[in-house]
N, C-alpha and C positions, 0 to 999 in steps of 0.2 A: 546488306543489313542483317542484323541479328534477329533471329526469329524469337517470338515470345513463347515461353514455355508455360504450360499450365501448372498451377500450383499456387503456393502462397507468396511467392515472390521472395524479396530480400529477407523478410523476417524468418523464413524457414531455412535460410542458409546460414552458414558460419556458426552453427550450434545454438542460435537464439531460439528460445522456447517461449511460447505464450502460455502463461499459467492461468489466465483468466477464463480459458475455455473449460478448465477442470471444475467439476461440481463436487466438492468434498463436503459431505453432510456431517462428518465427524469433527470438522474444524470448529474452533471457537469463533463465533460471529459477534463482533462488537459494533454497535451502531455509531454513526458519526456524532450524534448528540452526546453520547456517553463519553467519547474521547474528548470532546470539547469541555465537558464538565470536569473531567478528571484533570485535564491540563490547567484549567482555571483554578481549581482547588490547590493543586501543587504550586502554581505560580503565586497565589496569595500566601500559602504557607511559607514559601521561600522568602517572600517579601517581608512577612512578619518576623521570621527568624532573624533576618538581617537587620531589621529595625530594632528589635529588642536586645540582640546580642552584639 
C-alpha cells in the first residue's frame, strides 16, 4: 500500500495554489451587500433601457 505523506495533499500538487490563505491588506475589499446592490441597479438600468429603446 502507498504510504501517506505529510503535507497538504492533492491541492498542493500539480501547481494548484490556494489564494485564500494570503492576507493582503492593500487589496480592495467589497462587501457582498454592495455587490448585490450594484448588480440590481445595473439589471434595472438594462431592463429600462431595453423597455424605452
